[in-house]
N, C-alpha and C positions, 0 to 999 in steps of 0.2 A: 504493500500500500504506500501511497505517497504520504509525506508528512502532514500531520494535522487531521487525518481521517480517523475518527474513533473506531475501535474494534467492532466489527459487525455492521458498520454503516456502509452505504453505497459510496464507492470511491468515484465521485463525479469527475474529478480531475482526469483520472485515467480513462473513464468512459467518454468524456468529451474530447480528449486527445485522439481517441480512436475514431470518433465521428469526424473530426477534422481531417484525419488521414483518409477516411473513406471518401470525403468530399474532394480531396485532392486527387485520389485515384479515379473517381467517377464524377467529374465536375458537373455533368449533365443531371446528376441526381441530387446536387447540393440543396436545391430548394426543398425537396422532399425530406432529405435527411434532417434539416434544421427545422422543419415543420413538426416533427415528432416531439411530443411532450413526454419526458421521462417520469416513470412512476416506480419507486423501489418496491419490490415484492419478493417475499421468500416463498411464495406459492408457485412460482414459475421455475422450471428447471434451468433455464438459461436466460433467453430474452424472448419476449412475445409481444404481439401487437393486437389491439382491438380495432374495429372498423372506424372508430372515431379518432384514429391517429394518435393513440397513446401507446407508448412503448414501456412494457413492464420488464424490469430488470432485476435479476437475482444478485444481491451483493456478493455472495460467495463465488458466483460464476465470474464476475468481473475481477475478483481478487486473483483467481487461479489462471486466468486466460491472458496470454500476451496481447499487447496493444494491436499487433498486426492482425491477429485473428479476430479481435473485437471489431476492427474496422470492417472485415468481411461480413460479420454477423449483422452489423448495422445495415449494410447494403442488402443483405438477404431479407431482413425483416421489412424494410421499406418497400422492397420489390413485391411482397405479398399484397400490400395496400395499393400500390400503383397499378398492379395487374388485376385488381378487383377479385382476388381469390375468394374472399368471403361471399360476394354476390354470385360468382360462378359456381361455388360449392353448393350454395342454397338451391340454385337452379338444377344442378346435377342431382341433388338429394330428392327434389320433388319429382324429377323426371324418372329416376330409377328406384325410388322408394328406399333411399339410404338413410337410416335413422339411428342406428346403434353407434356406440363409441368406436367400435372397430371400423365402421364405415368412415367415420370422421378422421380416424388415424390414417386410413388409406388416402383420403382427400389431402391431408396435410403432406403425406409422403409424395403424392402425385404433384402437388403444387411445388414442393421442394425440388423435384426432378426438373420441372419446367424452368425454375430459376437457376439451379446450380450447374446445369450442364455447360454454361459458358460464363459463370459469374466470377471465377477466380483467375488469378494471373494478372499481369499488367498492374502490379502494385497491391494486389489483394492476395493474402495467404489463405489457402483452403482451411477452414476451421476443422478441428478434430470432430469426427463423427458426422460430417456433412454428407447428406444423401444425394447421390447423383444417379443418372440413368444407369451408369456402369454398375452401381451397387446392386441393381435389380436385373442386370443383364438385358437392359432395354436400349433401343437406339436413342441418340440425342436429337435435339431440335424439335421435339413434339410439345404439344400443349398439355396442360393438366388433365383435361377431359380425355385426351387420347391415352395418357399414361394410366388414368384411373381404370380404363377398361382392359389393361394389359397385364395386371398382376393381382394377386390375392395375398392376404397375410399368410405367412408361412415361414419356411426355413430361411429365406433371404431377408426377411424382415424381423426375425426374432429379437435382434438387438435394438429395435427402434421403438419399443413400447414407451420409452421416456419422452419421445418427441412431442413437443407441444408448442407450436408457434402462435397459439391464441386464436381467438375468434376472428381475427383479421385474416387468418389463413384458411379456416374451414367453415366459418359462419356460425359455429355453435358457441353460445354465450358461456362464459366461465363464471364461477362464483366470485372470482377476484376482479372481474370486469367492473369498471365504474359506470358503464352504461351510458345511454344517450344524455342523461341529465347530470352526469358527473362533471367535475371541473376539468377545464383545459381540453375538452374535445373539440374537434373541428366540425363546423356545419357542412352540409352537403355542398353549399356554394364555395366554401373555403377549400374543401377537398378537390373540387373541380378546378379551382384556381391553381392549386399546387400542381395537379396533373398537367394543366395547360402550360405552366412554366417549364415543366420537365420536357414536354413535347417540343416546345420552342428551342430548348437547349440541345436536344438531340438533332433536330432538323437544321439548326444553325451551323453545325459542323458535321456534315454527313461523312461517314466512314470512321468516326471516332468511337461510336458505340457499337457493340456487337449486333449482328443481324437480327437477333430476336428483339432487341430493344428498338431498332429502327422499324421493324414490322409493327411492334406495339404502338410506336408513335404515329404510324400511318393510320392505325385503326382505332386509336384511343377515343376520338370524338366522332369517328365515322365508322362505327362497328358494322361488319358485314351483315346484310339482311338475311334472315332465314327464308330465302326466296322460295324454296319449295313449299314451305308452309303458307307463305304469303300468296303464292300463285294458286294453290289449292283453295285457300280461303276466299280469294277473290272470285274464283270460278263458282264455288258453292254459293257465295253471296249473290252473284249475278243470276245463277240458275234458280235460286229460291225467291228472287225478288218478285214484287207484285207485278202480275201480268206475264211472267215467264212461265212457260209450261202450263198455260191455262187455256181451256177451250170449253165451248158449250156442248152439252150432250143430253140426248133424250133418254139415255140409258137409266137415268135416275131423275124423274121429273122434278121441277122446281116446286117448292112448297107454295109458291105464289099461284100455282095452277088452280088451286081451290077458289081463288078470287075471280078467275076468268072462266066463265061458263062456256063449255064446248071447246076449250083449247087446252093443249098440254104444252106447257112451257119448259124449255130445256134448262138445266142447271149448269152453273159454272163449275167444272171439275178440273182438278189438277192432274196433269199427266207428266211423265218424265220429261225433262227438258232436252231439247235437241241442241247439240253443240257442233259448231263448224270450226276447225282449226286450219289456219293459214300459216304455212311455214315459208319463211323468206329463204329462197335458194339462190339468191344473187351471188355474184362473185365476191362480194365483200364479206360474206358469211363463211366462216371456216368449216372444215369437215368436223372438227371437234364440236362446234356449236350445233351443226346439223345432227350429230349423234346425240347431243344433249336434248335437242328438240324432240327427237323420237322418244327419249326417256320421259319427257314431259307429257307426250301424248298418252303414254300408258298411265301416268299419274292422273291426267285429266279424266281418263276413262274411269278410274277408281273414284275420283272426286264426284262424279255424277251418277254413281251407283253401279258401275260396271256394265251398263247396257251398251255394248259395242255397236248395236244396230242404230243407236241414236247419235253416233259420233262419226263425222266425216272429216277427212283430212285432204288438203290439197297443197301442192307446192306452187310457189309464185315467184317469178323474177319480174321481167317486164311484161310477161304474159301469165295468165292464170291457167294452170294445168288441171287435169281431170281430178275431180273430188272422189276419193276412195272411201267407202265404208270401212271402218276399222275392223280388221281381223286380227292381225298381230302387228305391233308397231314396227318390228324389224322388217316386215314385208312390204312396207309402203315405199314406192319408188319416189325419190326426191329428184325432180328434173329441173334443171336451170343452169345458172352460171353467168348470166349476163347482167344487165342493169336491173333496177328495182322499181316496181310500181305496184304497191299493194292495193291501189284503188281497183285494179282489175280483179284481184283476189276477193275483195269485199263485194264487188258487183256480182261475181260468179256465186259466191256463198249466198248472197241475198236473193238470187234468182231461183234458188232451190225451192221445191215444193214438197212438203211444207217448209216454210222458212225456219231457220235456226232461231232458238231463243237466246243463244249466246254465241258470239264470234270471238275466238281467241287467236291473236296474231303473235307469232314468235319471230322476232326480227331484230336486226341491229339498228333500226330506226332510220337508215339512210334511204328514205322513200317519200314520195308524195302521199298524202293521206286524203281520204274522202272529204269534200268540202262541208258536207252536212252530216249530222249525227245519224248513224244507222237506226233503223226502227227496232233494234234489239240491243241488249247489253253487250259491251265490248271490253275485253281484257287484253292488254298488250304485255307480253313477256319480252323485255328489252335486253338483248345481249350487250355486253360491254363493247365499246368501240373507241377508236382514235379517229381524229379528223383525217380525211384523205389529203394528199398533197394539193388536189384541186380546191378542196374546202379551205385548207390553210392559206392558199394564195388569195382566195376570195375574202377570207377574214382579214388578211393584211391590207388588201386594197379597198375594202368596203367596211368602214367602222360600224355600219348599221347591219351588217350581215349576221344572221343567226342560222345555225344549221337546222335541218328539219327535226322536228320534235313531235311526239305523239300529241294529238289534240286534247283539249281539256275534257272532252266527253268520254275519253277512254280511261279505264282503271289500269295504271301502269305499275308493273312489278319489275325491278331490276334483277336480271338473272346472272348468277355467278358472283 
């Protein structure tokens, strides 16, 4: 211990010297490191964090650990918070029914694997007992959720029962947590501000941070959409909307017939919705995207109840090709390769009798769109794209130029 620290007390001088060393080794994390509030605790085995950015520290752990290792532990703990391991663990727990303490330990181990595979070196010493993917004989470079599905508690994890990085790592509250109303916790807005400063620090000096941190910085405030769920939800919503899949039928007379002598009035009955899928097969759409489109066709079939006879698919570039009833997605011929004009695809789909209740267009968006709203619901699955050289020249020469975008009347879901 340094001079002046009473026996059994937390050696703040040593702890803060380690934090300063951590900030020097990872300057892009400095804002986050200094945002943590330290709380002495003899209930934690080493150091742990809660979701409100408090860092609980065991005095004995600080006494016996070299400053160089303490610096690495600082970086490790703040990484749990920056990467939202508590929120992600709660989502994984709800999705997979993970409730017991063993499940939470697995989440902590999986989160540690995500952090530790490239956390050390370049000024940071690997702490004793740090868990890495190698510990579990797993590949590096994966996310917590991927690691979570690749191991179970057993022989390789026997020595990790002590591991506890706190509720900030696995989302489960501890008895020693100060909670949302405790002192020195950060509000949600303050936590977002810290993350934003870290993102700025990483992007300001590209190449200084490991690839995993650069990937995190790209996605921190623009998380990837769960587009398969969004696409399915959009189609189900359109298919079940008022007016979709409805028609009059005399099979079950309307109750109003009793009020009209000598007449049998039809009733409005719901039938399974008809869906028409238009796949953009122009030259700007890659083979991988076309393969993804066929997978989405199968998912769309499931989203509307599996009635393949109610689902037609056509390919479209500058011309609309034949609409095929769905038998198997992999058997649908995708013809095209030229320019794009989805207006022809919409016109062909809407000429069908009976008309579709929902039109789904899978495209990269580089196309003219119908000028008027179709008489049925429209969902657009939009493949990611970059501006073509011609569009880049137009943008440079025309300050008012805007690339083609789906119209306001379409429900747009970004794919991929």
